N, C-alpha and C positions, 0 to 999 in steps of 0.2 A: 504494500500500500504506500503510495507516494505521500509525502508530507505537503501540507498546504503552504503556499508561499505567503509571507507576511510583509511584502514590500511592493512598492509601486514601480513596475519596470520602467515606465516613462521617466519617473523621477531619477532612477538609477542611471538611465542613459544620459539625462541632462548633466548629472554630476561627472559621469565618465567623459562626456564631450568637453566639459570645461577643463578637466584634467589633461586630456590629450591636446587641447588647443594651447594650453600654457606650456606644456613640457614636450610636446611632439610625441610621435609613436615610440621611437627608440628611447626617449628620455622618460617615458612613463612606465614604471614597473607595476607588476600585479599588486605589490604591497601598497603602492600609491593609490591604485584604483580601489583596493579594499578599504583603505582609510577614507577616501573621498566618498565612497558609496555606502559605507557601513556594512558591506557584505564580505564574507570570507571568500577566499580564493575558489573553493569548491562551489559555493553558491553562484559566483560569477560565471564559472565554467559551465555549470549545469544549466544556467539560464541563457547565457549568451554564446557559449562556445569558447574558443580560445581567444587570446588577446587580439588577434587580427580580426576575428569575427565581431568582437565588441567594438573595435575601432571602426569597422565599416558601418555598424549601426550608429555609432556616435557621430560619424560624418553626416549620415542622413538626418539624425536628430538636430545637429547644429544647423544644417541647411534649412530645415523646416522652420527655424526661428524667424526666417525672413518672410514667411508667408503673409503675415499681416501687412508688412511693408509693400510686398509685391501687389497685394490687393489694393492698397491705397494708391500705388502707382497706376494701376489699371483704371482707377476711378478719377485720376487727376485730370484737370481741365485741359492740359496740353502735354506734349512730349517733354518740353522743358520743365514744366512743373513736376512731372514724374521723376525726372533726373534729380531735381532739387530734393525731392522727398527721399530718394535713395541715399544721397550724400548726407542729408540731415540725419538719417538713421546711422550711417557709418560713423560720422563724426561724434554722435552721441555715444556710441559704443567706445570709440577711441578715447574719448574724454572721461570715461568711467574710471573710477578708482579700483575697480575689480579687474585683476589681470585676465580673468577668463572672458571678460567682455571686450577688452581691447586686443585680444588675440583672435586669430582666425584659423580654425582647424584645417581649412582647405589650403590657404596660403602656407601655413606651417608645414603641412604634409608635402606640398609640392616642393618647397625649399629643402626639406629634409631628404627628399628623394627616396621615399619608402620603396623598396625593391619589388615587393609582391605585385604581380601584374594586375590582379583584381583591385587592389588598393589604388594603384596608380591610375587605372581606368576610371574608377569612381571619382577620384580627386579631379582628374581632367574633365570628366563630365560635369561636375559641379562648377568648376571654373568656367567652362564653356557655356554653361547655363546662365551664369551671371553676365558673361560677355554678351550673350544673345539678348538678355533682358535690357542691357544698356543700348545695344545696337538697335533693337526694335523701337525703343523710345526715342533714340536719336532720329531714326527715320520718321517716326510719328511727328516729332517736332519739326523736321524739315518739311513735311507735308502741311502741317498746320501753321507754319511760318514762325513758330516759337524758337526754332533753331535755325539761324540764318546761315551758318557755316554749311556749305554744300559739299564739303569733302566727303569721300566715301564713308558711309556709316561704320563700316568695319574698322577703318583707321581711327575714327573719332572714338569708337568704343575701346580700341587698343589703348589710346591715350588715357581714357577715363579709368580703365582697369589698372594702368600703371600708377595713376594718382591714388586710387583706392589703396593699392598695396603700399605706396609711400606713406600714406596717412597712418597705416598700421605701425610702420617702423617709427615714424616721427612721434607717435603717441608714447613710445617707450622712453623718449627723452623728455623729461619733465618740463623743461622750459619751452618745448615746442608745442605743447598742448594748446595754449592760448592762440597759437597761430594757425591751427588746423582750419578754422572757419574761413580765414582769409585765403588760405591755399585753395580751398574749395571754390570760393568766390572767383578767384583768378582763373581757375581751371574752367569753370562754367562760362566765364566771359569769352573763352576761346570758341565757344559755340555761337557767339554773336558775330564773329568775324565773317563778313560776307565775301 
């Protein structure tokens, strides 16, 4: 007879995602995951599989945190307004005092270069999904005239992805935090260049 579980799997995944985001895949030990989630090693393995399986689920969990922002972007009055909402969300996280909020599990995983093919594929899929979100809203803005820069949307999205990544790094330097909003404003002004 199996024992009944007395924990919320979604809550455990949130804590695991935070731990992986801050420390990376290689830098996160099972002991760290146990401490963060309050579950023993065997309970973690029985529920989620091995560390790699938990990491894959944690990536999905962390990516799902953006769903409310994506919905707000879809309801925004213009492509430009949607892009502003995206960067408002990113800078809010970057300016947080919680390391798990100003870290990004996808960026960290890509930089770390986790070798497992299924992990790499998922990280790339999530990265490309964000790129597509930005690209489609740039095109939306070009059509509704809220983005006057008519450069190819894929190139403008590449630029915005680079800025997003740079914001995450700058947030790690305390004196840079107050300048993040100005960086975003300057970046978004590039969308106004006709």
